[in-house]
C-alpha positions in Angstrom: 5.1 -57.2 88.1 8.6 -58.7 88.2 7.9 -60.2 91.5 4.6 -61.7 90.4 6.2 -63.2 87.2 9.2 -64.6 89.3 6.8 -66.3 91.7 4.8 -67.9 88.7 8.2 -69.1 87.2 9.1 -70.6 90.7 5.7 -72.5 91.1 5.1 -73.4 87.5 8.5 -73.7 85.6 7.1 -76.3 83.3 3.9 -74.2 82.3 5.6 -70.7 82.2 4.9 -70.3 78.5 1.2 -71.0 79.0 1.1 -68.6 82.0 2.6 -65.8 80.0 0.4 -66.3 77.0 -2.6 -66.1 79.2 -1.4 -63.1 81.0 -0.7 -61.4 77.6 -4.1 -62.4 76.4 -5.7 -60.8 79.5 -3.5 -57.6 79.1 -4.7 -57.0 75.5 -8.2 -57.5 76.4 -8.1 -54.8 79.3 -8.0 -51.1 78.7 -4.5 -50.1 79.7 -5.7 -46.7 80.8 -8.3 -48.0 83.3 -5.8 -49.1 85.9 -7.5 -52.4 86.2 -4.2 -54.1 85.4 -2.7 -52.3 88.3 -5.4 -53.3 90.6 -5.4 -57.1 89.7 -1.7 -57.2 90.0 -1.8 -55.6 93.5 -4.7 -57.8 94.4 -2.7 -61.0 93.3 0.4 -59.9 95.2 -1.6 -59.1 98.3 -3.3 -62.5 98.5 -0.3 -64.4 97.1 -2.2 -65.6 94.1 0.5 -66.4 91.7 -1.1 -67.8 88.6 -2.4 -66.5 85.1 -5.9 -67.6 85.9 -6.0 -65.8 89.2 -4.7 -62.7 87.4 -7.4 -63.1 84.7 -10.1 -63.4 87.2 -8.9 -60.4 89.2 -8.9 -58.4 86.0 -12.3 -59.4 85.0 -13.7 -58.7 88.6 -11.9 -55.1 88.5 -13.3 -54.6 84.9 -16.7 -55.4 86.2 -16.6 -53.1 89.1 -15.3 -50.2 86.8 -18.3 -50.9 84.4 -20.9 -50.9 87.2 -19.3 -47.6 88.7 -19.5 -45.9 85.2 -23.1 -47.0 84.8 -23.9 -45.8 88.2 -22.4 -42.3 87.5 -24.2 -42.0 84.1 -27.5 -43.0 85.8 -27.2 -40.1 88.4 -25.9 -37.7 85.8 -29.1 -38.3 83.8 -31.2 -37.2 86.8 -29.8 -33.8 86.9 -31.8 -31.3 84.7 -30.0 -28.4 83.6 -31.7 -24.9 83.5 -32.3 -23.8 79.9 -30.5 -20.5 79.5 -32.6 -19.5 76.7 -35.7 -19.8 78.6 -37.1 -16.3 79.2 -38.2 -16.7 82.8 -34.7 -17.5 84.1 -32.6 -15.4 81.6 -34.8 -12.0 82.3 -34.6 -12.2 86.0 -32.9 -9.3 87.5 -31.6 -8.9 91.2 -33.1 -6.2 93.3 -30.7 -3.3 93.6 -31.2 -1.4 96.9 -30.0 1.9 97.9 -27.0 1.8 100.1 -28.8 4.0 102.7 -30.9 0.9 103.4 -28.0 -1.2 104.4 -26.5 1.7 106.5 -29.8 2.1 108.5 -29.8 -1.8 109.0 -26.3 -1.7 110.4 -27.2 1.3 112.8 -30.0 -1.0 114.2 -33.0 0.3 112.4 -35.5 -2.4 111.2 -37.1 -2.1 107.9 -40.3 -3.2 109.3 -40.5 -0.2 111.7 -41.3 2.3 108.7 -44.3 4.2 109.5 
């Protein structure tokens, strides 16, 4: 952030106060826990976009992406239908319990279909 602000100061000394006000306004609107501010700052530094307007645009872009991703996740979560645990047909199902001798015979090579 320091590098970003120093570059703005070097390029726009006369308008530094306005730049800082715009940056502060954008940061107040953005959710600090979403990581959008960090993404926008990294984007501006990567592409050498040293202005409050570029930072504001980047924050808006990443906020929109986060909203779309969240909506996409909620859309897919609603498609999953949980099994009703109280429903009798599912809660009363018991697994078959076999005699261990059946498994021993299978391991010895005897087929279960050969019973006669």
